[in-house]
N, C-alpha and C positions, 0 to 999 in steps of 0.2 A: 531477408534471414524466410527462407523458407522452409514446410517442415522438413525438409527429405535434410538441411541441413541445421539439427536438432542436435547435441546429444545428453546424455546424462552428463551431469557437473558445470558445462556451461554457465558461465557468472557474470553479474555486471552488476555495477556500483554506481548506481543515479548519482545523478549533482545534489548536492544540499540544496536547505530549504528553510526559509526561518519564518515559527511565525507569529503574529501579531497575536496583542493582545486585542483589536478591531474585528480581524477575521475570524480569532475564535468567538466574541460575540456577537461574530453577524450569522456562523454558521448553525451554531447556537440556540438562534431565535428562531431563524430557519426549522431548525432542523431535531435539537434534542434541547429544550428548552428547560433544564434540570438546574436548579440553583449555580451549578459546579465549576456551569459555565460564563453562568450569563448577569453572577450579582457578589460583588469585589466584595461587598461588605460578608455573607453572612455563607459565603465562600473560604475566605475570612474564617475566620470560624470552624471548618467543616477541617473534614481526615487528612488535605491536604496541603493546607495556611495559607489556598490565595485557587485566585479561577484556575482551572483545567480543561482543557480539551476534550468533545465529545471525544468518544470511542468513530466514531459513525466521521468524524472530520477529521481525525489519525491515520483512518485507513484509505476513509477520497485522494486527502495527500498520497500517503506512500504510493496507492496503481497511482496517482498523477506521473510520479517520483520515476515510477516503475516506465510509465509510457515514452519519458521524456529521456530513455537510455537511443528509439530509436529502434529497440530488437525484432518487437514485429509490424512493427510501422505499418509496412505495406503488404504483409503478407495476414495479418489476419483476419479471422473470420471467426471474432466472439466467442463470450467466456459461457461456460455451460457448466460454471460452479466456483461457489469459494468456499473454503474447509478451512477448518481447524482453526480460526480468529481466537485470538488471542492477544490483549490488553496486557499488556506484561505492568508495566511503571508508568504513572501518570505524564499525560505532556502539557507543560506550561510554556506561558506569553516566550518570548524568545529566544525558547527549544530551534536549533539547530537539525532538521531530521533532512537525513539518508539512507536509502532504499539496499538492499541485497538481493540479488533474486538470483536460485541458482535451477535448469533444472533439473530434476528426480524422479520422471518419466515422462515415455517417448512413447505413442502410441503405434499403430499401424496404417501406415495411408487407406483409403478407402475415395472411392467419387470422386476427389483432387483435391481432398480435404485429411489432413490425423488431431489426434486428440493429443495434449499434452498436460503437464501437471507442472507451476512451478511453486518454491517455496522462496515466498517472499522474507523476510525482517525489516521490523524498518527503529534504527540508529536515533539516539540523539547524539549532542556533540561530546560528549564525555566517549561514545562506546557504546550506553549502554543499550542493550535491548528494551525500545516501545512497545510492539506488536508484533507479528507472526505471526501469519497465516498461508494458503495454499488458497491458490489458481487454476482454473481445471478449462484450458483453453484447444478454443481450432483454428490450426493453422494449415491455410491452402499451400495448397503440395508446387514448386516449382511449376509454371507453364511450358507445355510442350511444346 
């Protein structure tokens, strides 16, 4: 997809991905080593009754799922921002996430590329929103 093809309201739904306990643990050990993500015994006594995924892990998985749609695969010129990140519900081992993405703003093309904004909602297998966020990106204009 090229910048000229973007339209406000365009939508994509990603394939699903199930998070495992070991994946949650491995991410947290490296990037967010809080007891809620790495210590099953302490997490069981905590506010969520067990291990939950780091919000940053959930965000990374959500972005990877969007990329699997292929919507901007060839024409992306990078991201320029991330806004309004909200972790709404915990993600637990065994949860399957899907991401719904919608174009919410399209700017003007300049110097062969254009700015756009996407709203993303990650949902679990019950259809509950677990994460919302917006990305600001640059997309290449169609080559001449």
